[in-house]
C-alpha positions as CSV (number, residue, x, y, z in Angstrom):
1,M,-73.3,107.2,16.0
2,T,-74.4,103.6,16.6
3,D,-72.6,102.1,19.5
4,D,-71.8,98.7,17.9
5,L,-68.6,96.9,17.0
6,L,-68.5,98.4,13.5
7,S,-68.5,101.9,14.9
8,R,-65.1,101.4,16.4
9,H,-63.4,100.6,13.1
10,D,-62.5,102.3,9.9
11,V,-61.7,99.3,7.8
12,L,-62.6,95.5,7.8
13,L,-59.7,93.2,6.9
14,A,-61.8,90.2,6.0
15,D,-60.7,86.7,5.2
16,L,-62.5,85.0,2.3
17,D,-62.9,81.2,2.4
18,G,-65.0,80.3,5.5
19,T,-65.7,83.9,6.4
20,L,-67.4,85.5,3.4
21,Y,-68.1,82.4,1.2
22,R,-67.7,78.7,1.0
23,G,-66.8,77.9,-2.6
24,P,-69.8,79.2,-4.7
25,E,-72.0,79.9,-1.7
26,V,-72.1,83.1,0.4
27,V,-71.8,82.5,4.2
28,P,-75.1,83.5,5.8
29,G,-75.0,87.1,7.1
30,A,-71.7,87.9,5.4
31,L,-73.0,89.8,2.4
32,E,-75.5,91.8,4.5
33,A,-72.7,92.8,6.9
34,V,-70.3,93.9,4.3
35,L,-73.0,96.0,2.5
36,A,-74.1,97.5,5.8
37,A,-70.5,98.5,6.6
38,A,-70.0,100.1,3.2
39,A,-73.2,102.1,3.7
40,R,-71.8,103.5,6.9
41,G,-68.5,104.4,5.2
42,V,-66.4,101.4,6.5
43,P,-64.8,99.7,3.5
44,T,-63.9,96.0,3.4
45,V,-60.5,94.9,2.1
46,Y,-60.5,91.3,1.1
47,V,-57.4,89.6,2.4
48,T,-56.6,86.1,1.3
49,N,-53.7,83.7,1.8
50,N,-54.7,82.0,-1.4
51,A,-52.0,82.8,-4.0
52,S,-53.4,80.6,-6.8
53,R,-55.8,83.3,-8.2
54,S,-55.1,86.8,-9.4
55,P,-56.6,89.8,-7.6
56,A,-58.8,90.4,-10.6
57,D,-60.1,86.8,-10.5
58,V,-60.8,87.1,-6.7
59,A,-62.6,90.4,-7.2
60,A,-64.7,88.9,-10.1
61,H,-65.8,86.0,-7.9
62,L,-66.7,88.4,-5.0
63,T,-68.6,90.6,-7.4
64,E,-70.6,87.6,-8.7
65,L,-71.6,86.8,-5.2
66,G,-72.8,90.4,-4.6
67,F,-69.9,91.9,-2.6
68,P,-68.7,95.4,-3.5
69,A,-65.2,94.5,-4.6
70,G,-62.8,96.0,-7.1
71,V,-59.3,94.8,-7.9
72,A,-57.9,97.5,-5.6
73,D,-59.9,96.1,-2.7
74,V,-58.2,92.7,-2.9
75,R,-54.9,91.7,-1.2
76,T,-53.4,88.3,-1.9
77,S,-50.4,86.6,-0.5
78,S,-49.0,86.4,-4.0
79,Q,-48.9,90.2,-4.1
80,A,-47.2,90.4,-0.7
81,G,-44.7,87.7,-1.6
82,A,-43.8,89.4,-4.9
83,T,-43.3,92.7,-3.2
84,M,-41.0,91.1,-0.6
85,L,-38.9,89.7,-3.4
86,A,-38.6,93.0,-5.2
87,E,-37.5,94.7,-2.0
88,Q,-34.6,92.3,-1.6
89,L,-33.5,91.6,-5.2
90,P,-32.1,93.8,-8.0
91,A,-34.4,94.5,-11.0
92,G,-34.5,91.7,-13.4
93,A,-33.3,89.1,-10.9
94,P,-34.2,85.5,-11.8
95,V,-36.9,83.9,-9.6
96,L,-38.1,80.3,-9.6
97,V,-41.8,80.4,-9.1
98,I,-43.5,77.4,-7.5
99,G,-47.2,78.1,-8.0
100,T,-49.7,79.3,-10.6
101,D,-49.5,81.8,-13.4
102,A,-51.2,84.3,-11.1
103,L,-48.1,84.2,-8.8
104,A,-45.7,84.4,-11.8
105,D,-47.6,87.4,-13.1
106,E,-47.1,89.3,-9.8
107,V,-43.4,88.5,-9.9
108,R,-43.1,89.9,-13.4
109,A,-45.1,92.9,-12.5
110,R,-42.4,93.9,-10.0
111,G,-39.7,93.9,-12.6
112,L,-38.3,90.4,-11.8
113,T,-37.6,87.5,-14.2
114,V,-39.5,84.2,-13.9
115,V,-37.3,81.1,-14.6
116,G,-38.0,77.4,-14.5
117,T,-34.9,75.8,-13.1
118,A,-32.7,76.0,-10.0
119,N,-29.5,76.7,-12.0
120,E,-30.8,80.1,-13.0
121,A,-32.6,81.2,-9.8
122,V,-31.3,83.5,-7.1
123,A,-34.7,83.3,-5.3
124,V,-37.6,80.9,-4.9
125,V,-41.2,82.0,-4.2
126,Q,-43.6,79.2,-3.3
127,G,-47.4,79.5,-3.5
128,H,-50.3,77.0,-3.8
129,S,-51.0,75.2,-7.0
130,P,-53.0,72.0,-7.4
131,D,-50.5,71.0,-10.0
132,T,-47.3,71.2,-7.9
133,G,-45.4,68.0,-8.1
134,W,-42.1,66.4,-7.2
135,R,-40.0,67.7,-10.1
136,V,-40.7,71.4,-9.4
137,L,-40.3,70.9,-5.6
138,A,-36.9,69.3,-6.4
139,E,-35.9,72.4,-8.3
140,A,-36.8,74.5,-5.3
141,V,-34.8,72.3,-3.0
142,V,-31.7,72.5,-5.2
143,A,-32.0,76.3,-5.5
144,I,-32.5,76.9,-1.8
145,R,-29.6,74.5,-0.8
146,A,-27.4,76.6,-3.1
147,G,-28.3,79.8,-1.2
148,A,-31.4,81.1,-3.0
149,L,-33.7,83.5,-1.1
150,W,-36.9,81.6,-0.2
151,I,-40.3,83.2,0.3
152,A,-43.5,81.3,1.0
153,T,-46.8,83.1,0.2
154,N,-48.3,81.3,3.1
155,V,-47.8,78.3,5.3
156,D,-51.5,77.1,5.7
157,P,-51.3,73.3,6.2
158,T,-54.7,72.9,4.7
159,L,-57.2,74.7,2.5
160,P,-61.0,74.4,2.8
161,T,-62.9,72.7,-0.1
162,D,-66.3,71.2,-0.6
163,R,-64.6,67.8,0.1
164,G,-63.2,69.0,3.4
165,P,-59.7,70.2,4.2
166,L,-57.1,69.3,1.6
167,P,-53.3,69.9,1.6
168,G,-52.5,73.6,1.4
169,N,-49.3,75.5,0.6
170,G,-47.9,74.9,4.0
171,S,-47.9,71.1,3.4
172,M,-45.8,71.6,0.3
173,V,-43.6,74.2,2.1
174,Q,-42.9,71.5,4.8
175,V,-41.6,69.2,2.1
176,V,-39.0,71.7,1.1
177,R,-38.2,72.5,4.7
178,T,-37.6,68.8,5.4
179,A,-35.3,68.5,2.4
180,T,-33.3,71.7,2.9
181,G,-33.4,72.4,6.7
182,A,-34.1,76.0,5.7
183,Q,-37.0,78.3,6.8
184,P,-38.8,80.6,4.4
185,Q,-39.8,84.2,4.9
186,V,-43.6,84.2,5.0
187,A,-45.7,86.8,3.2
188,G,-49.2,85.8,4.2
189,K,-51.1,85.5,7.4
190,P,-50.2,85.0,10.3
191,A,-47.3,87.3,9.4
192,A,-48.4,90.9,9.6
193,R,-47.2,92.0,6.2
194,L,-50.3,91.1,4.1
195,L,-52.7,92.5,6.7
196,R,-50.6,95.7,7.0
197,E,-50.8,96.2,3.2
198,G,-54.5,95.8,3.4
199,Q,-54.8,98.3,6.2
200,G,-53.4,101.1,4.1
201,D,-54.0,104.5,5.7
202,A,-56.7,103.3,8.0
203,T,-56.0,103.6,11.8
204,R,-58.7,101.4,13.3
205,P,-58.7,98.1,11.5
206,L,-60.7,95.0,12.5
207,V,-59.4,91.6,11.3
208,V,-62.3,89.3,10.6
209,G,-61.7,85.6,10.0
210,D,-62.6,81.9,10.8
211,R,-59.1,80.5,11.3
212,L,-57.1,80.9,14.5
213,D,-53.6,80.2,13.2
214,T,-53.9,82.6,10.3
215,D,-56.5,85.3,10.8
216,I,-56.5,85.6,14.5
217,E,-52.7,85.1,15.0
218,G,-52.2,87.6,12.1
219,A,-54.3,90.2,14.0
220,H,-52.1,89.7,17.0
221,A,-49.0,90.3,14.7
222,L,-50.6,93.4,13.4
223,Q,-51.5,94.5,16.9
224,A,-55.1,94.9,15.8
225,P,-58.4,93.6,17.4
226,S,-60.1,90.6,15.7
227,L,-63.5,89.1,15.3
228,M,-63.6,85.3,15.1
229,V,-66.6,83.9,13.2
230,L,-67.8,80.3,13.6
231,T,-68.5,79.7,9.9
232,G,-65.3,78.1,8.7
233,V,-62.3,76.1,9.8
234,N,-62.1,76.5,13.6
235,G,-64.8,75.7,16.1
236,A,-65.6,75.6,19.8
237,A,-63.0,73.0,20.8
238,D,-60.2,74.9,19.0
239,L,-61.2,78.1,20.8
240,L,-61.1,76.5,24.2
241,A,-57.7,75.2,23.6
242,A,-56.3,78.3,22.0
243,P,-53.0,79.7,23.4
244,P,-52.8,83.5,24.0
245,A,-51.5,84.3,20.5
246,L,-54.5,82.6,18.9
247,R,-57.3,84.1,21.0
248,P,-59.7,86.5,19.3
249,T,-60.8,89.9,20.8
250,Y,-64.4,89.2,19.8
251,L,-66.4,86.1,19.1
252,G,-69.5,85.9,16.8
253,A,-71.6,83.3,15.2
254,D,-71.1,85.1,11.9
255,M,-70.4,88.6,10.5
256,A,-73.8,89.9,11.7
257,A,-71.9,90.4,15.0
258,L,-70.6,93.7,13.6
259,G,-73.9,95.2,14.5
260,R,-73.8,94.0,18.1
261,D,-72.5,95.7,21.3
262,P,-68.8,94.9,21.5
263,D,-69.1,94.1,25.2
264,E,-71.6,91.3,24.3
265,L,-69.0,89.8,21.9
266,T,-66.0,89.7,24.3
267,P,-65.2,86.3,25.9
268,G,-66.3,86.6,29.5
269,P,-69.3,86.0,31.8
270,R,-72.7,86.0,29.9
271,P,-76.2,86.4,31.4
272,G,-77.9,83.1,32.2
273,W,-74.8,81.0,32.0
274,Q,-72.5,79.8,34.9
275,V,-69.2,78.2,34.3
276,E,-67.3,76.4,37.1
277,H,-63.8,75.1,37.0
278,G,-62.9,72.0,39.0
279,P,-60.5,69.0,39.0
280,D,-62.5,67.5,36.1
281,G,-62.4,70.6,33.9
282,L,-65.3,73.0,33.1
283,R,-68.9,72.6,34.0
284,L,-71.6,74.7,32.2
285,A,-74.9,75.4,33.9
286,G,-77.9,77.6,33.1
287,S,-80.0,78.3,30.1
288,G,-78.7,81.7,28.7
289,E,-80.6,84.9,28.3
290,G,-79.2,86.4,25.1
291,P,-80.2,86.0,21.4
292,E,-77.3,83.5,20.8
293,P,-77.3,81.1,23.7
294,A,-74.8,78.7,22.2
295,V,-72.2,81.4,21.3
296,D,-72.9,83.2,24.6
297,A,-72.1,79.9,26.4
298,L,-68.9,79.6,24.4
299,R,-67.8,83.1,25.3
300,A,-68.3,82.3,29.0
301,L,-66.5,79.0,28.6
302,C,-63.6,80.5,26.8
303,A,-62.9,83.1,29.5
304,V,-62.6,80.4,32.2
305,A,-60.8,77.9,30.0
306,W,-58.2,80.5,29.0
307,E,-57.7,81.4,32.7
308,H,-57.3,77.9,33.9
309,G,-56.0,76.0,30.9
310,A,-58.9,73.5,30.9
311,N,-61.0,72.5,27.9
312,R,-62.9,69.4,29.0
313,V,-66.5,70.5,29.4
314,T,-69.5,68.8,31.1
315,A,-73.1,70.0,31.4
316,D,-75.3,70.6,34.4
317,G,-78.9,70.6,33.1
318,A,-80.7,69.9,29.8
319,A,-80.2,73.3,28.4
320,A,-76.5,73.3,29.0
321,A,-76.2,69.8,27.5
322,A,-78.1,70.9,24.4
323,V,-75.8,73.8,23.9
324,L,-72.7,71.7,24.3
325,D,-74.0,69.3,21.8
326,E,-74.7,72.1,19.4
327,L,-71.1,73.4,19.9
328,G,-69.7,69.9,19.5
329,I,-67.8,70.0,22.8
330,G,-69.9,67.9,25.2
331,T,-68.4,65.0,27.1
């Protein structure tokens, strides 16, 4: 058996936006990694906090991009949220849905009734929709203040777009929090529920993602190892400042890291790089000896930063300065 990261796991729980694709474009290395994993008998379950699209639509998009994806391979926060409702409500209970038709369909599929006003609702489920406005949020507020059960599909403050980060479901959830003083139950990452549903009967999952406060924190909640890829939302500065609950097990430039020795991916000392901690923060020296000098430098920096709580970085030498500039963390 190949002694690489993939060989340690029996399922990949992969994020979508920023990990596998960016809008209509596949992230470099992602498709090849997923196909290689499938060829070795390790399936990928596509786990997304986005509740605005149905599993069928997500699977269709993935298939168009070349990924081996059927509807059963997709887990969305709308599915998890609707299941949480069904577990706590009697059949036919009226639910106010804040979100798209895809979320409403998941609620109906679990034997519940979708309603449009607070007066009828015994529960509220809130997912992202670009059309959410004041009137529907007001209905949610009235229902929740009257005692309705409240479930949020996710609490991501932003969502990635080709125009940069824009308000996500978490921003709209915060509006309702402010107006009610209530806290929702959360179905999506970083709660473990969605990832656990994706894990199924597998016993050695690996969570793969680009965002610390959803994918990596979710892996900690699941008590599973994680691979952080530098292809999406969070970058080097975020990693250096990450608290323990947001620190990944492994760090890779992209999903091609699945074919690497796990020891090479773990934050810690890396050949050719030296990191010193002093009163002014961290100082990087050397030139690196591995195939990914910048990411190797970041692995070495993370280990020292996490130990000492320092994230200001300076360079000693031209090679170190070039790497810090590439990572966007030079001072």
